[in-house]
N, C-alpha and C positions, 0 to 999 in steps of 0.2 A: 687325089685330094680327099676323098672320103676316108681312105685308109689313114691319112695323117690325122684327121679329126678323131677317129676312133682310138688311135694310138695315144694322143695327148689326153683324151678323156680317160682312158685306162690308167695312164700315169697319174693323173690328178686324183682319181678315185683311190688308187693304191696309196698315195701320199696322205690323203685324208684319213683312210683307215689306219694307217701307221700312227699318225698323230693322235687320233682318238684312242687307239690301243695303248699308246705310251701314257696318255693321261689317266686312263683307267688303272693301269698297273701302278703308277705313282700314287694315286689316291688310295689304293689298297695297301701300299707300303706305309703311308701315313696312318691309316686306320690300325694296322698291325702294331706300329710303334706305340700308338696311344693305348691299345689294349695291353701290351707288354708293360708299359709304364704303370698303368692302373694295377696290374697284378703285382708288380714289384713294390708299389706303395702299400698295398694290403699286407704283403708278407712282412715288410719292414715294421709296420705298425703292430701287427700281431706278435712278432718276435720281441718287440720292445715293451710289450704289455701296455701300449698306448702312452708311452712316455711323452711328456710335453715337448721336450727338445726334438724328439723324432718327428712329432706332428708338425712343429714349426719348420723343420728342415724339409719335410715333404712338400709343404705348401710353398716354400721358397724355391725349391727345385722345380716344381711344376710351373711356377711363375717365370722362372728363368728360361724354361723351354718354350713357353708361350701357351701353356695350358691353364685352364681355370680349374681349381680344385676346391670342392666343398666337402667338409667332413661333418657328419652328424653322429654324435655319440649317444648311445642308449645305456644308461647306468643300470646297475643291478637293483637300485632302489626305485626304478621306474622313471627316473628323470631323463629328459631329452635335451641335449645341448648341441647347438649349431656351433662347432668349434671355430674360433678365431684366435689369433695370438693374444695371450693375456687372459683368456677365459679359464676358469678353474674346472678341473675334471670332476666327475661325480665322486663323492667320498667313499662309496661302497665298491668302487671299481667300475670298469666298463664291461658290459655284457656283449654289446654289438656295436659295430661302426658301419655307417653307410657312407660310401665314397662316390661322389659324382665328379667325373673328370670331363670337362668341356674342352673340345678341340675343334679346329677348323681345318678343312682341307679343300684343295682346289682340284677340279676334275675337268678334263677336256681341253681343247685348244683355246678356249676363251677364258680360261682361268676363273671360272665362276666359283667363288669361295662360299662354302656352306659351313654352318656351325652345327656340330653334333655333340652329344654327350654319352658317356658310358657310365653305368651304375654298377657298383660292386659292394660286397659286404665282407667285413672281417669279424671274426668271432674270437 
């Protein structure tokens, strides 16, 4: 009887470790996807020289995936613009852009969802 209890306890602990391990790995995959997406957005914006259509497309694409995207543009003339659709860009051009990508991920067997954000800069 004692051996049976130890066996079932061992199986239960192994199953719990497996479920927790899978949750940690899936959370890391979600984090990696968000980091890659942020990097892709920065490259797209830099390559387009901060074109309004590209900025709008990036915001729409982030919204479609389920991310929140905030873009702050710093102009050559010292102006600071929190970009939203329909806002005009600085007249002297953009010197720097700050990107804040908000995403949520769930970790563990209880699917506790947490909100996180990644910050990046484009020049």
